N, C-alpha and C positions, 0 to 999 in steps of 0.2 A: 747472581745467587740462584739456587734451584727454585723451581716453581711447582706448586701443586694446586690442583683445582678441586674445591670441595663444594658440592651442591651448586655447581655452575659459577662459582667465584674463584678467581685465581689469586693465590697468595705466594709471596716469596718467604723462604724460611732458612734457618741455619741448619747445617748438616747435624745429624744426631738426634733430632727431635722425632717424636712419634706423630702419627696423624692426629691423634686426639690433642696432643700438646699444641700443634699448629692451629687446630681449630679453636681451642680455648684462648690462645693468644690473640686471635682475630675476632673474638666475640661470636664464634659459631658454636651453638650448643649441640653436643653429642651426648646422649644420656649415658651415665656411668655411675656405678656404685662403688666398686672395689678400688678404683684408681684414686690415688692422692699424690700430689707432687712431692711430698716428703718421704713417701714410703716406696718400697720395692713394688714392681709391677707383677701381678700374678694372673691377671686376665681371667678371673674365675666367675665374674657375674654375667658376662656374655651379652649384656644389653647394648654395648657400644659397637657390636659387629656392624660392618658396613661393606658395601660392594665396592671393590677396588679394581680399576683398570690401570695397567702399567705398560710402558714401552717394552717390547720383547726384542732383545738383541739378536735372537736367532732369526727374526723375520724383519730385519731392517728397522728395528725400533718401532714397529707398528703397534699401535695401542690395542691391547687385547685384555679381556677380562681374566682376572685370577679366578679359578674355578669355584673356590669356596669363599664365604664371607670371612673377613679378617677382623680380629679385635683391634680397634683403632688405638687403644691404650698401649698396645704392645708392638704393633706393626710400625716399622720405621717409615717415615715420610720419604718419598723418593721423587727425584726430578721428573716431571712430566706425568706423574700419576693423576688420575681422575677418580675422585671418591664420591660415592653416592650414599648418603645416610637416609635418603627419602625414596629410594627405589622400592619396587614391590617386594623384592627379596629382603631388603633391610627392614622394612616396615613389618613384614611377616615375622621376622626374628624378634623384633622389639615386642610385638604382641604376644608371641609365644613365651618369651622370657618373663614378661609381666604376669602371664597366666600361671606359669610354674611357680613364681615367687609368692603369688597370692593364694595358691591352693590350700596351704595350711595356715595362712595368716588370719588371725582373729580380727573381727570387726571392732577394734578398740579405739578407732579415731575419736569418738566423742569424749573418751576419758584419758586419752594418751597425751602426755606432756609434749610430745614431738609434733602434734597436730599443728599445722600452720607453717612448719619449717621442715617437713618430711619429704624426702626425695621419693619415697614410695607413693605418697599421695600425689605429688606433682606428676610423676611419670605415669601413674595409673590413669590420670586425667589426660595426659598428653599422648601417651603411647599404648595404653591398655585397650582391652576389648570393650569395656563398658558393662560387661555382664560375665558371670561365672558359669562355666559348664560343669564344675566339680560338684558331685552329689554325694560322694562317699564321706566317711567319718574323717574329720581333721585329726592330725597328730597333735597331741597336747604336750607341751614342754613346761618345765617348772620355772617359777620365779626364783632368782638366786641373789643372795647378798654377797657381792664380790669383795667388799671392803668398807672402810669408814665413809666413803663418799658415793659409791656407785652401786646401783641395783641393775640386775639383768632380767629383763622380761624375755625369756628365751622363745616364747611363742612368736614374737615379732621379729626375731633375728632372720636375716637373709644370707648369713654366712659369707659376708664380703671379706671377712678376716682383717679389716683395718685395725681393730683393737689388738689382735694377735701380733701383727707386724709392728705396731707401735711399741708394744712392750718388749719385742725382740730387738728392734732396730734403733729406736730412739732412746728408751730408758735402759735397755740392756738387762732388764730385770726378769723378763720372761714369765710373769705370773700367769698369763692367759694362754690357753691353747685350744685346739680343736679336738674334741673327744668323739669317738665312734666314727661311723662312716655312713654314706648314703643319706637316706631320708631321716635317719636318727642322729645325724651329726649334731653336736652341741658345742657351744662356747662355754668354757669352764676354767676355773683356776685349779692349780695343782693342790692336792689335799694339804691342808694346813698352811698354805701360803696365800695370804690375803693380798688383794690389789691395794697396796699401801705405799707405793713409791711417791716421791715428791711431785710427780707430774700425773698422778693417776687419773684425775678427772678429765684430762684431755681426751680420753676415750669416749666421753659423752659427746664432745664436739665432733669427733670423728665419725661417730655412728650415723649413717645416713637415714636410719629409720628410728623407731621409738624403742629399741631394744635396751640400750644402755642409758640409764637415767640418773640425774643428779638428785641424791636424797634430799638435800636442803631445798631444792626448787620444786620437788614433787608436789603436784596439785596446788601450787601457790598462785599461779597466774597463767592466763592464756597468753601465748606469745604475741598475738596480734594486738593486744592492749599495751604492750611494752614499748616505751620510747628508748632509743639507743643514742648514747652520747659518747663520742670518742674521748678517751682519757689516758692517763699514764699511771702505772703502778705507784700507789701512794704510801706503801709500807716497807719497801725494800729498795736497795740501790740499783736494781736491775734496769729500771726504766722501761719495763715491758709495756707494750702498747695494748690497751684494753678498750672494750666497750662496757660502759656502765648501763645496764638495762633497768629501767625504772618505770613506775606508774603512780600517779597521785602523790608525788613527793616522797615515795618510798622506793629504795633499791631492792630489787628482787634477785639479781644475779649479775656476775661479771664474767665476760667472755673475752677470749683473746682476739686482738686485732692484728692482722697479718702485717708484719714489718720484717723484711728479710735482712735488714741491717741490725736488728736488735733481738727480737724474740722469735723470729720466723713465724711459726703457726701456733706456738704453745705459750702457756703461762703455768706457773707453779700453783699447787693447791693452796699454798699460803696466800698468794695474791688473790686467787679466785674466791676464797672464803674469808679473807681477812677484813672485809668491809663492815662486819656486823656492829662494830663499835659506833658507827655512824648513827645507828638507831638504839644505842645503849640507853637504858633507863637512868643511868647516872650522868647523862649529858647535862652540862651547865647551860642554863637558858636565860638567866637574868644577872645583871651586875650585882655585886655585893660590896658594901663599904663598911669598914670597921666603925662601930659607934652608931650606925644607922640600923633601924629595924629592917628585917628582910623585906624586900620589895615584892609586891604581887604583880601578876601579869598586866593588869590595867595601868600600873605605874611604870611600865617599861621606859617611856620617854624621860620621866623624872629620874629613874634609876641611872640611865646613861648620863644625863646632865649632871647628876650628883657625882658619879664616878669620874667623869671627865674633869670636873672642877677640882676634885681632890687630887687627881693626877697632875693637872696643870700647876696647882699650888706647890705640890711636893717637888716636882722637877724644877720649877722656877726658883725655889729657895735651896736646892741641893748644893752641897759643896763638892760632891763627886757622884757620878752616876755609873752604875754597872748595867749592861744590857746583855742578856743571854738570849740569843736567837736560835730557836729550835731547828734542827736539820729536817724536821717534818714540814716546815713552812716552804712556801714558794719563793722564788727569787724576788718577785714583786713585793711580797710581804716583807721580806728582809729589807728591801730598799726603802719602802715607805716608812717602816719603823725606824730605820737608821737615819733617814732624812729628818724625821720628827725630832728624835733625840739630839741630833747634831745641831739643832737650832737653839738648844739650851746653852746658857753661859758656862755652866760647870763642865769640867773635863769628863770625858766619857771613855769607859773601858768596854770594848766590844768582845763578845765571846760566842763561840758556837756551842749549842747545847750538847748533852751526851748523845753519842752515836751508838746505838745498841748493836751488838754482834751476837750471833748464835751459831756455834759450830765453826765450820770452815767452808770455803768456797768448794763447789762440787760441779764437775763437768760430766755430763752423761755421754755415752758412746755416740749418740746422734749429734753431739756438739752443743746441746743446750746447757747453759751454765746457771747454777743457783748460787746466789751471793749470800755470804754470811752477814754482810752489813745490812741492817734493817732500818735504814733511813733513806728516803728518796732524794734528799737534796743537800747533803752535807757539803758537797763541793760547790754547789751553786750559792749557798748561804755564805760560805767563806769568800767566794769570788766577789760577791757584792760588798761584804763588810770590809774587805781589804781596800776598797775605794774610799772608805771613810776613816780607816785607821791602818797605820803601818804595822801595828802589833795586835793582831786578832788572837785572843787567848783560846785554848781548848778548855774543856769542861773542868778538868782537874786543876789547871792553873787558875781558873776563875774561882773555884771553891777555895783555893789557897789564898787568894786576895781577900775573899770574904772573911776568912779566919783572922787575917791581919787587921781587919776592921777599917780599911781605908776606902770603902764605898758606902756612902750614906743613903742613897736611894737606888733601888733595884727595879728594873723592868725585865720580867722573866716571861718566856713563852714556852708552851708545851706542845699540845696538839698530837701527842702520841696516842696510839690505839689502846694503851693500858697505862697503869700508874707508873710514872717515870721518875718520881722523886726518890732521892737516895738519902740514907741516914746522914751521910757527910754534909749534904746540902742543908738539911733541916737543922743540924747542929750548928753549922756555920751561920745561919740566919739568926738564930737566937729566938727569944720570945717576942711576941707582938708588943709594940711599945718602944722598941729600940730602932733598928734599921727599918726604913719604910719600904714595903714590898708591893709592887704592882704585878699582878699575875694575869696573863692572857692565856686561857686554856680551854679545853673542851670537856674534860671529865673531872668529876669530883675526886680529889686526892688529898692526902694530908697537907700538901702545900697550899691547897685552896683554903684550908682552915687557918693557915698562918698568914695569908696575904692581907694587907691593909685595904687594897682595892682589887677586886676580882672582876674581870671582864670576860664573858663567854665568847668563844671564837668558833668559826665554821671549820669543818673538816675539808679535806681536799676535794671530796665529791660535791661540796656545796659552794665551790668557788672556782675561778679560772686563774691560771698562772703558768709558771714555767718551772720544770725540774731539770737538774743536771745529773745524769746517771753516773755509774761507776766508770764508764768509758769516756766521760767528758762531753757527752752529747746533750745539747740543750733541746728540750722538747716541751711544747706548749700543750696544755690540756684545757678543756672547756668545763664550765659548771654543768653538772648533771641535774641536780635538784636544788630547790631553794633552801637556804639555811633554815633549820627548824626554829620554830617560835620566834625569839627576838635576837638571835645571835647574829654576828657579823664577821666578815673575814678580817684578818689582821690588817690588811691593806686599808679597808674601810675604817677600821678603828683608828689607824694612824692618821688618815685624812680628817677624821672627826676631831682628833686631838689637836691637829694643826689648826683647824678652824676655831676650836674652842680657845686656843691660846691667842689667836689674832682677833677674835670676835666676829669673824666672817661666816658665811654660809659654807657648810662642808661640801667638798666636791664628791661626786659619785665615782667610785673606783672603776676604772676602765683598764684592763690589762694591756691593750695595745698602746694607749696613751702613756701608761707607766713605763713600758719598755722603751718608748721613744724618749721619755725623760731620762731614763737610765743611760741612754746613748748620748744625749745632748749635754747633760749636766755632769755626768760622772765618767765619761769616756768608755762606757760599757757598750760599745758599738755592736758587739756580737749579739746583743739581744734584739737587734733589728735585722742583722744580716745573716745570723747563723742559727736562729731558732727554727726547729723543725715543727711546722704547723700541722695539725690534724687534717686529713683530707676532707674536702667538701662532701656533704651528705649527698649520696646518690639517690635520686628519686627512682623508685621502681614503678614502671608502668604496669597497670593492671591489665590482665587479659580478659577481664569480665566484659562481656558485650552489653552495652547500654542502649536501650531502645526508647526513643522518645514516644511519650504517650499523647 
């Protein structure tokens, strides 16, 4: 394989890579703004220029310097090349570029949302001059509202054009362009065309400085206070890999987590902003039991004890049981609930809850696909339930059985981001006092008023588990925040009910232990061997010098 030497270290590489790509693959940092692996290479920021020596075939392949600095993002790596990013010429260029970029840049760092994750800040510290020689009047640029999710602070823009290339090459919508020339160049949208495609907020992630900002996150939290938890899209069938960023038990934003086999570098706006129901004021927080006075917060243990006793009694005396497992639940939730209900003497009919759809699947020119199916785990829930029953019903067939009146006790689960109850389901259930209904859900809905026993449950961000996406890929996710107030995950509720029925102490839900049980007891070996786990958290070493006193 060909070999290239970068700053004194030799690396082998595959033909076709640029010098910057070879460096990044081997953990060598070369400063860059405009380069992004998913976008075309334009080489316009110029900070990645380096001094390159290459074999000259006209002089017996003798190593000779190329007269000018080369943009490493665009220059092809060649066998035998020697690259210097820390030579006097390269360092002088880095300082010059930083000085040019900062000439008209405002001192907004104390109030900028990008502070703490800004390449301009980092490179100014690493490669800048440390002081400004510019004394003239700065050019002022306007603040612009680009669309429903994105603001542009043009004063901070360094014209890397990542956002422009994203809208041309990835979404194919082309809303953003470069207007004017020279020092008066601006990023702007075409008149009357807002930045409103399904992937629009990805330009905020792409922006290496604080020019493009997320309206919903604006002035909400300093990024160095945020904790980051790897997770999976919990509201659509895409299985997009995400980071949930939170602090003090509250989610502040969701960002894409790079996975080249699933979502590459992007997520939809729907996934990015669809988490707000986690902190909805209508969240259920305490069990409710028909015939009992509403429980107050200090009575939470009594509330659960009463609810579990009523459920145990109802299922223990049932003649037939219907179980509706929501496609919003994890595979582990489905398994624990199905395991609990299968311990009852009455025959059980299992069904998968309603799977929402909106529009049709859509694939963008860049290859990213948006799914019309708005449930993260319909396939995983069915996969698990089929190990307990040879005939797992869909939602319509389940409602049909309710209308025939052959299910005496029902265990229903929701966990949807909005009201999921249908007129057909409510009519089939009838009035309270007839069929006994146990509901495990997150939000207050008309079905919650009909339930004989209501148990609040945790959202996907408040628990750990596994989802199976539309492509059949099993992906584990971790709990980001603790469940609010007194709610529990469906898995923990099932374990509590198993303990209540046997009079033993409840086990604490452990997703790894549950997946092992799924493999050992039900032949679901794929949950041990095929589940894609999130990467281990990478510790970032600080460059702060510590002096002992």
